[in-house]
C-alpha positions in Angstrom: -7.1 27.7 31.7 -4.5 25.1 30.7 -3.8 23.9 27.1 -5.4 20.5 27.9 -8.8 22.2 28.4 -8.5 24.5 25.3 -7.8 21.8 22.7 -11.1 19.9 23.1 -13.0 23.2 23.1 -11.6 24.2 19.7 -11.5 20.7 18.2 -15.1 19.8 18.5 -16.5 22.8 16.6 -13.8 22.3 13.9 -14.9 18.7 13.3 -18.5 19.8 13.0 -17.6 22.4 10.4 -15.6 19.9 8.4 -18.6 17.5 8.4 -20.9 20.2 6.9 -18.5 20.8 4.0 -18.0 17.1 3.1 -19.8 15.8 -0.1 -22.5 13.2 0.2 -21.7 9.5 -0.4 -23.8 9.4 -3.6 -21.9 12.4 -5.2 -18.5 10.8 -4.3 -19.4 7.4 -5.9 -20.3 9.1 -9.3 -16.8 10.6 -9.8 -14.0 8.7 -11.4 -10.3 9.3 -11.4 -8.8 10.8 -14.5 -6.3 8.8 -16.6 -4.2 11.9 -17.0 -3.8 14.4 -14.2 -2.1 17.8 -14.4 -0.3 19.1 -11.3 1.7 22.2 -10.7 4.9 22.6 -8.6 4.1 26.2 -7.7 6.8 27.5 -10.1 4.4 27.9 -13.1 5.3 24.6 -14.7 2.8 21.7 -15.0 3.6 18.0 -14.9 1.3 15.5 -16.6 0.8 12.3 -14.7 -0.1 9.3 -16.9 -1.8 6.3 -15.4 -2.1 2.9 -17.0 -3.5 -0.5 -15.9 -3.8 -4.0 -17.3 -6.0 -6.9 -16.1 -4.4 -9.9 -14.4 -4.9 -13.4 -15.6 -4.7 -14.6 -12.0 -6.6 -13.6 -9.9 -9.6 -12.4 -11.9 -10.7 -8.8 -11.3 -7.2 -7.6 -10.1 -5.0 -5.2 -12.0 -1.3 -4.3 -12.7 -1.2 -0.5 -12.3 1.6 2.0 -13.2 1.9 5.8 -13.3 4.6 8.1 -14.4 5.5 11.7 -15.1 7.8 12.2 -18.1 10.5 14.7 -17.4 13.3 16.0 -19.6 16.1 13.7 -18.5 14.4 10.9 -16.6 11.1 9.4 -15.7 10.1 7.7 -12.5 7.6 4.8 -12.9 5.5 3.9 -9.9 4.0 0.4 -10.0 1.6 -1.8 -8.0 1.3 -5.4 -9.1 -1.8 -7.1 -7.7 -1.3 -10.1 -9.9 0.0 -13.5 -8.9 2.5 -13.6 -11.8 5.5 -11.4 -12.8 4.7 -8.5 -15.0 6.9 -6.3 -17.1 7.0 -2.6 -18.2 8.5 -1.9 -21.6 9.6 1.6 -22.3 10.1 2.6 -25.9 11.9 5.9 -26.7 12.8 7.9 -29.8 14.5 11.0 -30.9 12.4 13.8 -32.4 11.9 12.1 -35.7 13.9 9.0 -35.2 12.9 5.3 -35.2 11.5 4.1 -31.8 13.5 1.5 -29.9 13.3 -0.3 -26.6 15.1 1.6 -23.9 14.2 -0.2 -20.7 12.4 -3.2 -19.4 11.3 -3.3 -15.8 10.3 -6.7 -14.3 7.9 -6.5 -11.4 7.4 -9.4 -9.0 3.9 -10.5 -7.9 2.3 -8.5 -5.1 5.0 -5.8 -5.3 4.6 -2.0 -5.0 7.5 0.4 -5.7 9.2 2.7 -8.1 12.0 2.7 -10.7 13.7 5.7 -12.3 14.6 5.4 -16.0 17.1 7.8 -17.5 16.5 8.9 -21.2 18.6 12.0 -21.8 17.9 13.5 -25.2 15.1 11.0 -26.0 11.3 11.2 -25.6 9.1 8.4 -24.3 7.2 7.0 -27.3 5.2 4.1 -25.8 4.8 2.3 -22.5 3.4 -1.3 -22.6 3.2 -4.4 -20.5 4.1 -7.5 -22.6 4.6 -11.0 -21.2 8.3 -10.8 -21.9 10.7 -8.0 -23.0 
């Protein structure tokens, strides 16, 4: 028997088993995505992923979304701007007991999806916001 004949013989039962274990559509529609998600890199350390979103003025119903994982020396911000206007991400940092100050301002063009790494060695992220201008 050649390989071409074996693949369909094993693929069809596997697809059937996968369909049995899938949740129903009503159960999937009731779950919502968490705002903070913990992931592990396999080495015993956990990363906390923070997600934020802001409503667009144009078009109505669309959002400007960001997510980031704060690390010791840098943080990568992932963004997706569904708005028809430019949006900004303001990153405020501070030392352990110091006064917060603006560290970075990221401007995102309309309809853009991407990422930006912000270095903040020795500082902690205090606040992330989306003002009209930085």
